[in-house]
KOLKE-224632 format. One line per 3 residues: number of its first residue (from 1); their letters; for each residue x, y, z of N, C-alpha, C. Coordinates in nm, 3 decimals, padded with zeros to 5 digits. Layout:
<pts>
NUM	a	X Y Z X Y Z X Y Z; ...
</pts>
This chain:
<pts>
1	mls	06.540 -03.006 03.188 06.583 -03.135 03.137 06.497 -03.246 03.198; 06.445 -03.334 03.114 06.364 -03.447 03.158 06.453 -03.571 03.156; 06.469 -03.632 03.272 06.564 -03.745 03.280 06.499 -03.869 03.338
4	fes	06.552 -03.984 03.297 06.502 -04.115 03.338 06.618 -04.196 03.393; 06.594 -04.258 03.509 06.698 -04.336 03.573 06.642 -04.471 03.620; 06.694 -04.579 03.564 06.657 -04.716 03.602 06.506 -04.739 03.597
7	vkm	06.440 -04.681 03.497 06.294 -04.688 03.489 06.247 -04.820 03.428; 06.155 -04.882 03.499 06.082 -04.998 03.446 05.934 -04.970 03.463; 05.857 -05.004 03.359 05.714 -04.974 03.360 05.640 -05.087 03.291
10	gfd	05.507 -05.079 03.295 05.426 -05.179 03.228 05.310 -05.223 03.314; 05.231 -05.316 03.261 05.114 -05.368 03.333 05.072 -05.499 03.269; 04.998 -05.579 03.346 04.946 -05.708 03.298 05.055 -05.796 03.239
13	gfd	05.172 -05.795 03.303 05.280 -05.882 03.260 05.361 -05.831 03.142; 05.327 -05.712 03.091 05.402 -05.653 02.979 05.497 -05.548 03.036; 05.625 -05.578 03.042 05.724 -05.490 03.103 05.808 -05.420 02.998
16	isv	05.839 -05.294 03.027 05.921 -05.212 02.938 06.027 -05.142 03.022; 06.149 -05.143 02.976 06.257 -05.069 03.042 06.289 -04.944 02.962; 06.329 -04.839 03.033 06.370 -04.714 02.970 06.520 -04.698 02.989
19	vdm	06.592 -04.685 02.879 06.736 -04.662 02.889 06.759 -04.529 02.962; 06.855 -04.526 03.054 06.886 -04.402 03.123 06.918 -04.292 03.022; 06.849 -04.179 03.033 06.871 -04.072 02.937 06.821 -03.940 02.994
22	ale	06.868 -03.831 02.935 06.825 -03.697 02.971 06.788 -03.624 02.844; 06.667 -03.568 02.840 06.615 -03.502 02.721 06.622 -03.351 02.738; 06.700 -03.288 02.654 06.705 -03.142 02.649 06.580 -03.090 02.579
25	pni	06.544 -02.962 02.600 06.428 -02.906 02.529 06.442 -02.925 02.377; 06.343 -02.989 02.319 06.344 -03.019 02.176 06.211 -03.085 02.143; 06.190 -03.117 02.017 06.073 -03.195 01.977 06.120 -03.336 01.943
28	yav	06.061 -03.434 02.012 06.097 -03.574 01.994 05.975 -03.651 01.944; 05.989 -03.720 01.832 05.886 -03.815 01.792 05.908 -03.944 01.870; 05.798 -04.005 01.915 05.804 -04.134 01.982 05.747 -04.237 01.885
31	lgp	05.836 -04.321 01.833 05.802 -04.412 01.725 05.818 -04.557 01.769; 05.751 -04.646 01.698 05.766 -04.788 01.727 05.649 -04.868 01.676; 05.662 -05.000 01.673 05.552 -05.086 01.626 05.427 -05.068 01.713
34	sga	05.313 -05.104 01.660 05.188 -05.100 01.736 05.198 -05.193 01.856; 05.152 -05.145 01.971 05.153 -05.225 02.092 05.286 -05.233 02.162; 05.385 -05.154 02.117 05.518 -05.162 02.178 05.527 -05.090 02.312
37	gks	05.434 -04.996 02.338 05.436 -04.926 02.465 05.455 -04.776 02.456; 05.429 -04.718 02.339 05.450 -04.574 02.321 05.356 -04.493 02.410; 05.228 -04.526 02.409 05.132 -04.454 02.493 05.158 -04.480 02.641
40	tfl	05.204 -04.600 02.673 05.241 -04.631 02.812 05.353 -04.539 02.858; 05.450 -04.519 02.773 05.562 -04.429 02.804 05.512 -04.288 02.834; 05.421 -04.236 02.752 05.366 -04.102 02.777 05.285 -04.100 02.907
43	svi	05.210 -04.206 02.933 05.128 -04.211 03.055 05.213 -04.210 03.180; 05.329 -04.272 03.174 05.422 -04.271 03.287 05.475 -04.130 03.310; 05.510 -04.060 03.202 05.561 -03.923 03.216 05.454 -03.832 03.274
46	agf	05.330 -03.850 03.228 05.220 -03.764 03.274 05.173 -03.799 03.414; 05.208 -03.919 03.462 05.168 -03.958 03.597 05.040 -04.039 03.604; 04.986 -04.079 03.489 04.865 -04.160 03.488 04.894 -04.308 03.514
49	lrl	05.019 -04.347 03.501 05.060 -04.484 03.526 05.186 -04.481 03.613; 05.185 -04.556 03.721 05.298 -04.558 03.813 05.411 -04.644 03.759; 05.533 -04.607 03.792 05.649 -04.688 03.758 05.653 -04.814 03.842
52	ksg	05.714 -04.918 03.787 05.744 -05.036 03.868 05.872 -05.011 03.949; 05.965 -04.936 03.890 06.087 -04.899 03.961 06.153 -04.784 03.886; 06.247 -04.718 03.955 06.323 -04.610 03.892 06.271 -04.472 03.925
55	fir	06.327 -04.372 03.856 06.298 -04.232 03.886 06.283 -04.152 03.757; 06.192 -04.055 03.761 06.179 -03.956 03.655 06.198 -03.819 03.719; 06.285 -03.739 03.660 06.315 -03.607 03.717 06.295 -03.499 03.612
58	wnt	06.248 -03.383 03.660 06.247 -03.262 03.578 06.349 -03.168 03.640; 06.457 -03.142 03.568 06.573 -03.071 03.623 06.619 -03.144 03.750; 06.613 -03.080 03.864 06.658 -03.146 03.987 06.543 -03.201 04.071
61	tdm	06.419 -03.187 04.022 06.302 -03.228 04.099 06.259 -03.370 04.064; 06.250 -03.455 04.164 06.201 -03.592 04.144 06.048 -03.587 04.135; 05.994 -03.623 04.019 05.848 -03.620 04.003 05.790 -03.761 03.993
64	tks	05.869 -03.861 04.033 05.828 -04.000 04.018 05.693 -04.029 04.082; 05.669 -03.974 04.199 05.546 -04.004 04.271 05.446 -03.888 04.272; 05.475 -03.785 04.195 05.384 -03.670 04.191 05.256 -03.705 04.116
67	spa	05.147 -03.642 04.156 05.020 -03.662 04.086 05.028 -03.592 03.950; 04.942 -03.631 03.854 04.943 -03.564 03.723 04.928 -03.413 03.734; 04.844 -03.365 03.825 04.821 -03.221 03.838 04.945 -03.147 03.886
70	drp	05.033 -03.217 03.956 05.151 -03.153 04.012 05.274 -03.166 03.924; 05.260 -03.227 03.807 05.374 -03.244 03.717 05.381 -03.129 03.617; 05.501 -03.097 03.569 05.515 -02.987 03.473 05.481 -03.031 03.331
73	vgm	05.368 -03.099 03.316 05.333 -03.166 03.191 05.196 -03.122 03.143; 05.188 -03.081 03.017 05.060 -03.059 02.951 05.043 -03.165 02.845; 04.922 -03.222 02.834 04.901 -03.335 02.743 04.787 -03.307 02.647
76	vfq	04.809 -03.342 02.521 04.705 -03.335 02.419 04.670 -03.478 02.381; 04.545 -03.517 02.406 04.501 -03.653 02.384 04.443 -03.669 02.243; 04.430 -03.795 02.200 04.375 -03.823 02.068 04.230 -03.777 02.057
79	dhn	04.153 -03.787 02.167 04.012 -03.745 02.162 03.991 -03.603 02.214; 04.102 -03.533 02.245 04.104 -03.392 02.284 04.047 -03.363 02.424; 03.964 -03.454 02.480 03.913 -03.439 02.617 03.843 -03.306 02.641
82	lfp	03.759 -03.265 02.548 03.678 -03.145 02.568 03.542 -03.186 02.623; 03.491 -03.112 02.722 03.360 -03.143 02.778 03.252 -03.097 02.681; 03.165 -03.189 02.635 03.070 -03.154 02.529 02.963 -03.053 02.571
85	hlt	02.937 -03.044 02.702 02.830 -02.954 02.748 02.881 -02.813 02.775; 03.012 -02.792 02.763 03.069 -02.660 02.789 03.111 -02.592 02.659; 03.106 -02.460 02.658 03.157 -02.386 02.544 03.309 -02.399 02.539
88	lyr	03.367 -02.363 02.425 03.513 -02.365 02.414 03.576 -02.276 02.521; 03.517 -02.160 02.541 03.571 -02.067 02.642 03.575 -02.134 02.779; 03.465 -02.198 02.820 03.460 -02.261 02.952 03.551 -02.383 02.958
91	nla	03.563 -02.456 02.848 03.656 -02.568 02.845 03.799 -02.520 02.872; 03.837 -02.411 02.807 03.973 -02.361 02.823 03.992 -02.296 02.960; 03.887 -02.238 03.013 03.898 -02.177 03.146 03.937 -02.280 03.252
94	lal	03.901 -02.406 03.231 03.934 -02.511 03.328 04.084 -02.532 03.340; 04.160 -02.488 03.241 04.305 -02.497 03.250 04.361 -02.400 03.354; 04.281 -02.298 03.390 04.325 -02.194 03.483 04.254 -02.200 03.618
97	thr	04.127 -02.237 03.616 04.049 -02.235 03.741 03.925 -02.324 03.726; 03.878 -02.377 03.838 03.752 -02.450 03.840 03.640 -02.364 03.898; 03.669 -02.239 03.926 03.567 -02.147 03.975 03.484 -02.093 03.859
100	rri	03.361 -02.062 03.892 03.271 -02.009 03.789 03.314 -01.870 03.743; 03.360 -01.792 03.838 03.398 -01.654 03.806 03.538 -01.650 03.747; 03.550 -01.583 03.634 03.678 -01.568 03.565 03.731 -01.427 03.590
103	tdd	03.853 -01.415 03.635 03.911 -01.282 03.658 03.944 -01.216 03.524; 03.968 -01.087 03.529 04.004 -01.014 03.407 04.133 -01.069 03.346; 04.232 -01.099 03.432 04.358 -01.153 03.382 04.336 -01.289 03.316
106	qdr	04.253 -01.373 03.376 04.225 -01.504 03.318 04.150 -01.490 03.186; 04.057 -01.398 03.180 03.981 -01.375 03.056 04.075 -01.333 02.944; 04.168 -01.244 02.974 04.263 -01.200 02.870 04.350 -01.317 02.824
109	air	04.392 -01.401 02.919 04.477 -01.516 02.884 04.401 -01.615 02.795; 04.275 -01.642 02.828 04.194 -01.735 02.750 04.175 -01.684 02.608; 04.137 -01.557 02.597 04.111 -01.501 02.464 04.240 -01.491 02.383
112	sam	04.351 -01.462 02.449 04.480 -01.457 02.380 04.519 -01.594 02.326; 04.499 -01.699 02.409 04.533 -01.835 02.366 04.445 -01.877 02.248; 04.315 -01.841 02.252 04.226 -01.876 02.142 04.266 -01.803 02.014
115	drv	04.303 -01.678 02.026 04.349 -01.603 01.910 04.477 -01.665 01.853; 04.566 -01.707 01.944 04.697 -01.761 01.902 04.683 -01.886 01.817; 04.580 -01.968 01.846 04.563 -02.093 01.770 04.453 -02.081 01.664
118	glg	04.406 -01.958 01.639 04.310 -01.937 01.532 04.166 -01.967 01.568; 04.129 -01.954 01.695 03.992 -01.981 01.739 03.920 -01.856 01.787; 03.977 -01.741 01.766 03.913 -01.617 01.807 03.775 -01.604 01.745
121	gle	03.677 -01.567 01.825 03.540 -01.552 01.778 03.454 -01.676 01.795; 03.516 -01.786 01.840 03.440 -01.912 01.858 03.419 -01.945 02.005; 03.432 -01.844 02.091 03.426 -01.867 02.236 03.297 -01.936 02.280
124	trk	03.185 -01.907 02.217 03.057 -01.959 02.264 03.018 -02.092 02.198; 03.101 -02.139 02.106 03.071 -02.267 02.040 03.097 -02.383 02.135; 03.019 -02.490 02.120 03.045 -02.613 02.192 03.121 -02.709 02.100
127	paa	03.192 -02.808 02.158 03.276 -02.895 02.076 03.204 -02.959 01.957; 03.078 -02.997 01.972 03.005 -03.061 01.863 02.981 -02.966 01.746; 02.994 -02.837 01.771 02.964 -02.738 01.667 03.089 -02.690 01.594
130	isg	03.203 -02.753 01.619 03.326 -02.715 01.550 03.388 -02.838 01.486; 03.483 -02.816 01.397 03.545 -02.926 01.323 03.649 -02.998 01.408; 03.694 -03.113 01.358 03.800 -03.187 01.427 03.928 -03.106 01.438
133	gqq	03.960 -03.031 01.332 04.080 -02.948 01.337 04.068 -02.838 01.441; 03.949 -02.780 01.452 03.927 -02.677 01.554 03.933 -02.736 01.694; 03.885 -02.858 01.711 03.898 -02.924 01.841 04.045 -02.946 01.876
136	sra	04.126 -02.983 01.777 04.270 -02.997 01.799 04.331 -02.864 01.842; 04.288 -02.756 01.779 04.338 -02.623 01.815 04.299 -02.587 01.959; 04.177 -02.626 01.998 04.134 -02.599 02.135 04.221 -02.675 02.235
139	ala	04.255 -02.799 02.202 04.342 -02.877 02.290 04.480 -02.812 02.303; 04.532 -02.757 02.192 04.661 -02.686 02.199 04.649 -02.557 02.280; 04.536 -02.488 02.266 04.515 -02.366 02.345 04.514 -02.398 02.493
142	rvl	04.457 -02.511 02.530 04.455 -02.551 02.672 04.597 -02.574 02.723; 04.682 -02.637 02.641 04.822 -02.658 02.680 04.893 -02.523 02.695; 04.863 -02.429 02.606 04.921 -02.295 02.618 04.885 -02.232 02.752
145	lqn	04.759 -02.244 02.791 04.713 -02.184 02.915 04.775 -02.252 03.037; 04.796 -02.383 03.029 04.859 -02.453 03.141 05.004 -02.407 03.160; 05.068 -02.366 03.050 05.202 -02.307 03.053 05.301 -02.397 03.128
148	rpi	05.307 -02.523 03.087 05.400 -02.618 03.147 05.512 -02.650 03.049; 05.632 -02.676 03.098 05.748 -02.687 03.009 05.757 -02.818 02.930; 05.678 -02.919 02.968 05.677 -03.045 02.894 05.540 -03.061 02.829
151	til	05.540 -03.088 02.699 05.415 -03.115 02.627 05.423 -03.255 02.568; 05.320 -03.336 02.594 05.317 -03.468 02.534 05.188 -03.482 02.452; 05.204 -03.541 02.335 05.094 -03.552 02.239 05.079 -03.699 02.199
154	dep	04.961 -03.755 02.226 04.935 -03.895 02.195 04.847 -03.904 02.071; 04.908 -03.892 01.956 04.840 -03.898 01.826 04.716 -03.810 01.816; 04.726 -03.683 01.854 04.605 -03.600 01.855 04.555 -03.564 01.716
157	faa	04.638 -03.580 01.613 04.600 -03.537 01.479 04.580 -03.654 01.383; 04.572 -03.775 01.437 04.566 -03.895 01.352 04.443 -03.896 01.262; 04.333 -03.836 01.307 04.208 -03.842 01.231 04.195 -03.729 01.130
160	lgp	04.292 -03.639 01.125 04.284 -03.524 01.034 04.339 -03.560 00.896; 04.291 -03.490 00.795 04.345 -03.506 00.661 04.487 -03.453 00.653; 04.562 -03.491 00.549 04.704 -03.455 00.540 04.733 -03.306 00.551
163	alk	04.660 -03.224 00.478 04.689 -03.080 00.480 04.664 -03.020 00.617; 04.551 -03.054 00.678 04.519 -03.000 00.809 04.614 -03.055 00.915; 04.650 -03.182 00.904 04.745 -03.238 01.000 04.879 -03.165 00.993
166	nem	04.927 -03.139 00.873 05.053 -03.067 00.860 05.044 -02.927 00.920; 04.929 -02.863 00.901 04.908 -02.730 00.960 04.917 -02.737 01.113; 04.856 -02.841 01.172 04.860 -02.855 01.317 05.001 -02.889 01.366
169	ldl	05.071 -02.974 01.292 05.209 -03.007 01.329 05.297 -02.882 01.327; 05.279 -02.801 01.226 05.358 -02.677 01.216 05.326 -02.583 01.332; 05.201 -02.580 01.374 05.163 -02.497 01.489 05.228 -02.549 01.616
172	vse	05.229 -02.680 01.634 05.298 -02.739 01.750 05.445 -02.699 01.750; 05.509 -02.710 01.636 05.651 -02.675 01.625 05.675 -02.528 01.657; 05.590 -02.443 01.603 05.604 -02.298 01.627 05.590 -02.265 01.775
175	lah	05.489 -02.322 01.839 05.466 -02.295 01.981 05.579 -02.350 02.067; 05.628 -02.469 02.031 05.736 -02.530 02.109 05.862 -02.445 02.104; 05.895 -02.394 01.987 06.016 -02.313 01.975 06.000 -02.177 02.042
178	erg	05.879 -02.122 02.037 05.855 -01.996 02.107 05.879 -02.009 02.256; 05.839 -02.122 02.313 05.841 -02.140 02.457 05.958 -02.221 02.508; 06.036 -02.279 02.419 06.149 -02.362 02.461 06.105 -02.489 02.531
181	ntv	05.993 -02.547 02.488 05.938 -02.666 02.553 06.007 -02.794 02.511; 05.991 -02.895 02.595 06.026 -03.032 02.560 05.897 -03.100 02.514; 05.894 -03.145 02.390 05.774 -03.204 02.331 05.802 -03.349 02.296
184	lmv	05.713 -03.439 02.339 05.719 -03.579 02.299 05.589 -03.613 02.229; 05.600 -03.661 02.106 05.483 -03.681 02.021 05.479 -03.825 01.969; 05.380 -03.900 02.014 05.358 -04.034 01.958 05.292 -04.020 01.822
187	thd	05.346 -04.090 01.724 05.284 -04.092 01.592 05.313 -04.226 01.525; 05.220 -04.269 01.440 05.243 -04.388 01.358 05.286 -04.350 01.217; 05.293 -04.220 01.190 05.326 -04.173 01.056 05.469 -04.117 01.055
190	pnd	05.562 -04.184 00.988 05.700 -04.133 00.983 05.710 -03.992 00.929; 05.616 -03.953 00.842 05.621 -03.818 00.785 05.597 -03.711 00.891; 05.519 -03.743 00.996 05.501 -03.649 01.107 05.634 -03.622 01.174
193	arr	05.709 -03.730 01.197 05.840 -03.716 01.262 05.935 -03.637 01.173; 05.936 -03.668 01.045 06.025 -03.597 00.953 05.992 -03.448 00.950; 05.866 -03.415 00.963 05.823 -03.275 00.947 05.869 -03.186 01.061
196	iap	05.856 -03.232 01.186 05.883 -03.139 01.297 05.978 -03.190 01.405; 06.016 -03.319 01.401 06.095 -03.374 01.512 06.240 -03.400 01.469; 06.334 -03.317 01.514 06.474 -03.343 01.479 06.524 -03.477 01.532
199	ksi	06.469 -03.519 01.647 06.512 -03.645 01.708 06.392 -03.735 01.737; 06.419 -03.864 01.740 06.312 -03.960 01.766 06.357 -04.061 01.872; 06.258 -04.105 01.950 06.278 -04.207 02.052 06.205 -04.333 02.005
202	lva	06.279 -04.442 01.991 06.220 -04.567 01.946 06.174 -04.649 02.066; 06.049 -04.696 02.060 05.997 -04.789 02.159 05.975 -04.922 02.087; 06.057 -05.021 02.122 06.050 -05.150 02.054 06.122 -05.255 02.137
205	dhm	06.077 -05.380 02.123 06.144 -05.492 02.189 06.154 -05.472 02.340; 06.044 -05.424 02.401 06.035 -05.404 02.546 06.135 -05.301 02.597; 06.170 -05.204 02.513 06.269 -05.104 02.552 06.235 -04.968 02.493
208	vhp	06.252 -04.862 02.576 06.249 -04.725 02.526 06.393 -04.683 02.505; 06.430 -04.662 02.380 06.569 -04.635 02.344 06.600 -04.486 02.351; 06.725 -04.449 02.368 06.761 -04.307 02.374 06.740 -04.240 02.239
211	pve	06.722 -04.108 02.238 06.692 -04.038 02.112 06.807 -04.042 02.014; 06.770 -04.049 01.888 06.866 -04.042 01.777 06.810 -03.946 01.673; 06.893 -03.909 01.578 06.845 -03.824 01.469 06.732 -03.895 01.395
214	tkd	06.623 -03.824 01.374 06.507 -03.885 01.308 06.542 -03.940 01.171; 06.618 -03.865 01.094 06.652 -03.909 00.959 06.734 -04.038 00.962; 06.820 -04.053 01.063 06.902 -04.173 01.073 06.817 -04.294 01.112
217	lls	06.724 -04.275 01.207 06.639 -04.386 01.248 06.551 -04.434 01.133; 06.495 -04.340 01.057 06.404 -04.380 00.951 06.476 -04.434 00.828; 06.600 -04.396 00.810 06.676 -04.449 00.695 06.736 -04.585 00.725
220	spp	06.766 -04.612 00.855 06.826 -04.740 00.892 06.760 -04.793 01.020; 06.631 -04.830 01.012 06.562 -04.876 01.133 06.606 -05.015 01.174; 06.599 -05.045 01.305 06.627 -05.182 01.349 06.520 -05.277 01.298
223	psf	06.547 -05.409 01.299 06.459 -05.504 01.231 06.312 -05.496 01.270; 06.280 -05.489 01.400 06.139 -05.490 01.439 06.065 -05.366 01.389; 06.133 -05.253 01.387 06.071 -05.129 01.339 06.068 -05.126 01.187
226	aey	06.172 -05.181 01.124 06.175 -05.189 00.978 06.058 -05.271 00.925; 06.028 -05.382 00.994 05.915 -05.464 00.952 05.784 -05.388 00.963; 05.771 -05.311 01.072 05.650 -05.229 01.091 05.637 -05.125 00.979
229	lgq	05.750 -05.069 00.938 05.750 -04.967 00.832 05.738 -05.027 00.693; 05.748 -05.160 00.684 05.744 -05.226 00.554 05.873 -05.212 00.478; 05.984 -05.199 00.552 06.114 -05.179 00.488 06.203 -05.302 00.493
232	vpn	06.147 -05.417 00.528 06.229 -05.538 00.534 06.265 -05.580 00.392; 06.393 -05.595 00.364 06.431 -05.634 00.227 06.387 -05.776 00.196; 06.357 -05.799 00.071 06.319 -05.933 00.029 06.441 -06.026 00.035
235	s	06.418 -06.148 00.084 06.529 -06.245 00.091 06.533 -06.330 -00.034
</pts>
C-alpha cells in the first residue's frame, strides 16, 4: 500500500498539497490541467523531488527521505532514458548490474524480459535503430527487470499513434495484473484512462485529490478540469 500523510510539495513558489490517502494495488490514471503538478507528483514518489513536509510510506516503511535507487519504484519516462551508445541488451542489463560481466541468471532474466515485451531477437540493436514503440517496450522491459511493486509512467506513449499506444497500454495493464503492482500513469488523453485505469487521481487547483472511479470523474469533472477537457457548458 502506498500512502501519503500531510504531504506538501512544489518548487519556485508553486505549492501543491496531497490529500491524505492510501493506494491499494491497482492502475491509477493521474489526470489534470496542464501545469497542475502531475509530473511533480510522480517525481516526489520516485524521490527525484523532496517533499516540503509530510510522509510517504510503502506499507509500513517510511520512504520519505530514501534515495530514488532505494525506493520500490520503477519509472518509465516520456523519452525512455535509453543510452544511445549501448545495445538494447546492455541498456536492460543496467537494471540488474553495472558490471560488465553478466551472470547466467541475469542473462536469462534479460532475455526473458525482452521476449515478454516482444523484443526477442533485437538484443544487439541500438536505440536509434528501433522504432518509438520498440523503445517504449524496452523501457517496460527495464521496469520488469527492476521488479519493483510501484510503477510510475510519465506519458511514455504520448508520441505513439493510436493503435500502437493502445497496444502499449494493454501491455502495461497485463503486466500490472500479473504482478499485482501499483501503477500511476500521467496522461493528457482521457481515453488512456478509460482504457486501463479503473480509478483516477485528479491534480488540480494546487491539490492532489484522492482516487475516484475514472468513469465518474470523466463524466462529471470539477470546473477546472472540465474546462481543460472542453466540457464547460455554454452559458
